[in-house]
C-alpha positions as CSV (number, residue, x, y, z in Angstrom):
1,M,144.1,-39.3,112.7
2,D,145.1,-36.2,111.1
3,K,143.0,-34.6,109.0
4,D,144.7,-35.6,105.7
5,L,144.1,-39.3,106.4
6,E,141.1,-38.7,106.8
7,E,139.9,-36.6,103.7
8,K,142.3,-39.6,101.8
9,L,139.9,-42.6,103.2
10,R,136.8,-40.9,102.7
11,Y,137.6,-40.4,98.9
12,L,138.3,-43.7,98.4
13,R,135.7,-44.9,100.1
14,L,137.2,-47.0,102.4
15,T,134.2,-46.1,105.0
16,E,134.8,-49.4,107.3
17,L,138.3,-48.1,108.2
18,L,137.6,-44.4,108.5
19,E,134.6,-45.5,110.6
20,N,136.8,-47.8,112.8
21,W,140.5,-46.6,112.4
22,D,140.8,-45.7,116.5
23,E,140.3,-49.2,117.4
24,L,142.4,-50.9,114.8
25,M,144.5,-48.4,116.3
26,S,144.6,-49.9,119.7
27,Q,144.5,-53.8,118.9
28,A,147.9,-53.4,116.9
29,K,149.4,-51.7,119.4
30,A,148.3,-54.1,122.0
31,K,149.3,-57.2,120.0
32,G,152.1,-55.8,118.2
33,P,150.8,-57.6,115.0
34,S,153.3,-57.7,111.8
35,Y,152.4,-55.1,109.2
36,T,151.1,-58.1,106.8
37,A,148.9,-59.3,109.6
38,L,147.7,-56.2,110.4
39,I,146.9,-54.7,106.3
40,K,145.3,-58.1,106.3
41,Q,143.3,-57.5,108.9
42,V,142.1,-53.6,107.5
43,I,142.1,-55.6,104.0
44,E,139.0,-58.2,105.5
45,R,137.6,-56.4,107.6
46,E,136.7,-53.3,104.5
47,Y,136.1,-56.1,102.3
48,A,133.5,-57.7,104.0
49,A,131.8,-54.6,104.7
50,R,131.8,-53.8,101.4
51,K,130.5,-57.1,100.2
52,E,127.4,-56.5,103.0
53,R,126.7,-52.4,101.3
54,A,126.9,-54.3,98.1
55,R,124.2,-57.2,99.2
56,L,121.6,-53.8,100.8
57,Q,121.7,-52.5,98.3
58,R,120.8,-55.5,95.9
59,M,117.6,-56.4,98.3
60,R,116.6,-52.9,98.5
61,R,116.4,-53.1,93.8
62,A,115.1,-56.1,95.0
63,K,111.8,-54.1,95.6
64,L,110.7,-56.9,97.6
65,E,106.9,-56.5,99.9
66,E,107.4,-58.9,102.5
67,P,111.2,-60.8,103.5
68,F,110.1,-64.0,103.4
69,L,112.3,-66.7,104.4
70,L,112.4,-70.3,104.0
71,D,112.4,-71.4,107.3
72,T,109.3,-69.6,107.7
73,Y,107.4,-72.3,105.3
74,P,104.6,-74.7,107.7
75,F,106.6,-77.9,105.9
76,D,105.0,-79.7,108.1
77,R,101.4,-78.6,107.4
78,Q,101.9,-77.9,104.0
79,P,101.7,-82.4,102.6
80,G,100.9,-81.3,98.8
81,I,104.9,-80.3,98.2
82,S,108.4,-82.1,99.0
83,K,110.2,-80.6,101.5
84,K,113.4,-82.3,100.3
85,K,113.0,-81.0,96.5
86,I,112.5,-77.3,97.7
87,I,115.2,-77.7,100.6
88,D,117.5,-79.3,97.6
89,L,116.3,-77.0,95.1
90,F,117.2,-73.8,98.0
91,D,120.8,-75.1,98.7
92,S,122.5,-76.4,95.3
93,M,121.1,-73.3,93.6
94,D,121.2,-74.9,90.1
95,Y,118.3,-72.7,88.7
96,L,120.7,-69.9,89.0
97,R,124.1,-71.3,87.9
98,K,121.6,-73.4,85.0
99,K,120.0,-70.2,84.1
100,Q,117.0,-72.0,84.2
101,N,112.9,-71.0,85.1
102,L,111.2,-71.8,88.0
103,I,107.3,-72.1,87.6
104,F,105.3,-72.3,90.8
105,I,102.0,-74.0,89.8
106,G,98.7,-73.7,92.1
107,P,96.1,-72.0,94.3
108,T,96.3,-68.8,95.9
109,G,96.9,-69.5,99.6
110,V,99.8,-72.3,99.4
111,G,102.8,-70.1,99.6
112,K,104.1,-69.8,96.2
113,S,105.2,-66.2,96.0
114,G,106.8,-67.2,100.1
115,L,108.9,-69.6,98.7
116,A,109.3,-67.5,95.2
117,T,110.3,-64.5,97.3
118,A,112.5,-66.9,99.2
119,L,114.3,-68.3,96.6
120,L,115.2,-64.7,95.4
121,I,116.7,-63.6,98.7
122,H,118.9,-66.3,98.7
123,S,119.7,-65.8,95.5
124,I,120.9,-62.0,96.0
125,N,122.5,-63.4,99.2
126,H,124.5,-65.3,97.5
127,G,125.9,-62.6,94.9
128,A,123.3,-62.3,92.6
129,S,120.8,-59.4,91.3
130,G,117.1,-59.7,91.1
131,R,114.1,-58.3,91.3
132,S,110.3,-58.8,92.4
133,I,107.4,-57.8,90.8
134,T,103.9,-58.7,90.1
135,F,102.7,-59.4,86.5
136,P,99.8,-56.8,87.0
137,D,102.6,-54.0,87.9
138,L,105.5,-55.7,85.1
139,L,102.9,-54.7,82.3
140,S,101.8,-51.6,83.5
141,E,105.4,-50.6,83.0
142,L,106.0,-52.2,80.0
143,Y,102.9,-50.3,78.3
144,S,104.0,-47.4,80.0
145,S,107.3,-46.9,78.0
146,S,105.5,-48.7,75.3
147,A,103.6,-45.3,75.4
148,D,106.6,-43.1,76.2
149,H,108.9,-44.5,73.8
150,S,110.8,-45.9,75.9
151,E,110.6,-49.5,76.0
152,K,113.7,-50.4,75.4
153,K,115.1,-48.6,78.1
154,V,113.1,-50.9,80.5
155,L,112.9,-54.0,78.7
156,K,116.4,-53.8,78.8
157,K,116.3,-53.4,83.0
158,F,113.9,-56.3,83.8
159,E,116.0,-58.2,81.1
160,S,119.6,-58.0,83.2
161,Y,118.3,-58.7,86.5
162,E,119.6,-62.2,87.0
163,V,116.8,-63.8,89.4
164,L,113.2,-61.7,88.1
165,V,110.5,-63.0,90.3
166,V,106.8,-62.5,88.5
167,D,104.2,-63.2,90.7
168,E,100.8,-63.4,90.2
169,I,100.1,-64.3,86.5
170,G,96.8,-64.7,84.7
171,Y,95.2,-62.7,87.8
172,I,94.4,-60.2,84.8
173,E,93.4,-60.7,81.5
174,I,95.9,-58.0,78.4
175,D,96.0,-56.2,75.2
176,P,98.0,-57.6,72.1
177,T,100.5,-54.6,73.4
178,Q,101.4,-55.7,76.7
179,A,101.0,-59.5,75.7
180,G,103.7,-59.1,73.2
181,L,105.8,-56.9,75.2
182,F,106.1,-59.7,78.1
183,F,107.0,-62.3,75.7
184,T,109.5,-60.2,73.7
185,L,111.0,-59.7,77.6
186,M,110.6,-63.3,78.1
187,K,112.2,-63.4,75.3
188,R,115.7,-61.9,75.6
189,R,115.1,-63.9,79.0
190,H,116.0,-67.1,77.6
191,K,118.7,-69.3,79.0
192,K,120.4,-66.3,80.0
193,T,118.8,-65.8,83.2
194,T,116.2,-66.9,86.0
195,T,112.7,-66.3,85.6
196,I,111.1,-67.7,88.3
197,I,106.6,-67.5,88.2
198,T,103.6,-67.9,90.9
199,T,100.8,-68.5,89.1
200,Q,97.1,-70.1,89.6
201,L,96.2,-71.3,86.4
202,G,98.0,-74.4,84.1
203,F,99.5,-73.8,80.9
204,K,95.9,-74.9,79.1
205,E,94.8,-71.7,80.5
206,W,96.7,-69.1,79.7
207,A,95.6,-68.8,76.0
208,G,92.1,-67.4,78.3
209,F,94.1,-64.2,79.4
210,L,96.9,-63.7,76.9
211,K,93.9,-64.1,74.1
212,S,96.4,-65.5,71.3
213,P,96.8,-69.2,71.5
214,H,100.0,-68.9,68.7
215,L,102.1,-66.4,71.5
216,T,100.7,-68.6,74.6
217,A,102.4,-71.8,72.8
218,A,105.2,-70.0,71.8
219,L,105.5,-68.4,75.4
220,V,105.5,-71.3,77.0
221,S,107.5,-73.1,74.9
222,R,110.1,-70.6,76.0
223,L,109.1,-70.4,79.7
224,T,109.5,-74.7,80.0
225,E,112.0,-75.5,77.6
226,N,114.6,-74.6,80.8
227,S,113.0,-75.6,83.8
228,Q,111.6,-76.5,87.0
229,L,108.0,-77.1,87.3
230,I,106.8,-76.9,91.0
231,N,103.5,-78.3,91.2
232,M,100.8,-76.7,94.1
233,S,98.0,-78.1,93.0
234,K,97.2,-80.8,96.0
235,C,98.8,-78.2,97.9
236,V,96.6,-76.6,101.1
237,D,95.8,-73.1,102.5
238,I,98.0,-72.1,105.3
239,R,97.7,-68.6,105.1
240,E,95.7,-68.9,108.4
241,S,98.7,-71.2,110.2
242,N,101.5,-69.1,109.1
243,P,101.2,-65.1,110.0
244,A,104.7,-65.2,108.3
245,L,102.7,-65.9,104.8
246,K,99.1,-64.0,105.8
247,N,100.2,-61.7,102.4
248,S,102.3,-64.4,100.8
249,D,100.3,-66.7,97.7
């Protein structure tokens, strides 16, 4: 390849073609495909490579602590949840298409976070943008943005994710400012994007950490209006029996 062509390929960011030029030319000489077939092959390889780079970039932006996959979940040792329901949810991706919220409620150690993460990864692999963050970390980021007057920017960022996993809701008590910002975010995402929530607490207990019955009622109403509830209250702790879920709630 001459330098002029190499420079043009770099400028066009056709990295797959640039990196595999010699191989493609060798194949063309050996098999003698038509110009149409050769161009189609080049475009398909470049398209596939670019799609994969975009997927990997979305995965990095999701900031996943652990890449849990559905295959690692021990349904055979978890009688308290319907495998069929989870598989149907996973395969249909109705939650993404219908902009539904998913709410996992159950005690610690049953795999709520693992299932939520698996659904997020599945969504990202199918082209959605996503982010995973714990409830305390989300509140901290929202509260910090309020202090430096960048809350509009931060709210817009979290509003934009097609799938947002908010993990461990209810582990900490929050002040009115944090509660208000969280409510604002959920209100802005309502019926526009998918929020996946994990929590140990039933909705009746949310007023305890939100410290406002009226805000709690409004928040729960919005979260549940267009949602699917996965009740894991009768599930058992499976962390010891499955190393893949060791750090998963």
